[in-house]
C-alpha positions as CSV (number, residue, x, y, z in Angstrom):
1,M,-171.5,175.9,42.5
2,S,-171.1,173.9,45.3
3,A,-167.7,172.6,46.6
4,E,-166.7,168.7,46.8
5,I,-167.1,167.0,50.6
6,V,-163.4,166.1,51.5
7,N,-162.5,163.6,54.8
8,L,-159.3,164.9,56.1
9,R,-158.8,161.9,58.2
10,Q,-159.4,159.7,54.3
11,Y,-157.3,162.3,52.6
12,R,-154.3,162.3,55.5
13,K,-154.4,158.5,55.5
14,A,-154.0,158.1,51.8
15,N,-151.0,160.7,51.8
16,R,-149.5,158.5,54.6
17,R,-149.6,155.6,52.6
18,A,-148.5,156.9,49.8
19,E,-145.7,158.7,51.1
20,K,-145.2,155.5,52.5
21,E,-145.2,153.5,49.1
22,R,-142.8,156.2,47.5
23,Q,-140.2,155.4,50.0
24,A,-140.2,152.0,50.2
25,S,-139.4,152.0,46.2
26,I,-137.0,154.4,47.1
27,N,-135.9,151.6,49.5
28,R,-135.9,148.6,47.0
29,E,-134.2,150.7,44.2
30,K,-131.1,151.2,47.3
31,H,-131.1,148.0,48.4
32,G,-133.1,145.4,46.7
33,R,-129.6,143.7,44.9
34,T,-129.0,140.1,44.7
35,K,-126.5,137.9,46.7
36,G,-125.0,137.7,43.5
37,E,-124.6,141.2,42.5
38,K,-123.8,142.2,46.1
39,L,-121.0,139.3,45.9
40,A,-120.0,140.7,42.3
41,Q,-119.5,145.0,44.1
42,S,-117.3,143.1,46.8
43,E,-115.0,141.1,44.5
44,E,-114.8,144.3,42.2
45,R,-114.0,146.7,45.6
46,K,-111.4,144.0,46.5
47,R,-109.7,144.0,43.2
48,D,-109.4,147.8,42.9
49,E,-108.0,147.7,46.2
50,R,-105.4,145.4,45.5
51,L,-105.0,147.3,42.5
52,M,-104.4,150.9,43.6
53,D,-101.9,149.2,46.6
54,G,-100.3,147.8,44.2
55,A,-100.1,150.7,42.0
56,Y,-98.4,152.9,45.0
57,L,-95.3,155.1,44.6
58,G,-94.5,156.5,47.5
59,E,-92.0,155.4,50.2
60,S,-94.5,154.3,53.1
61,E,-98.0,154.8,54.1
62,P,-98.4,157.3,57.0
63,G,-99.4,155.5,60.0
64,R,-97.6,152.7,58.5
65,D,-94.4,151.2,60.3
66,D,-92.4,148.9,57.7
67,D,-89.4,150.4,58.8
68,N,-89.4,147.5,62.0
69,P,-90.2,143.7,61.4
């Protein structure tokens, strides 16, 4: 019964490479969007903000002086 001999330096390097590839995959999912997708999301966000501002029922927003022209 003989154990498999493992070079720890190579094992550590392989683990580091695998971890970097895993992190790269996560980053590609998170940040890998096309310009069109980014623009569409930005426009949707602006549209939602306008909708929420138009539906505001309060007298005035905090920190905003609508009484003074």
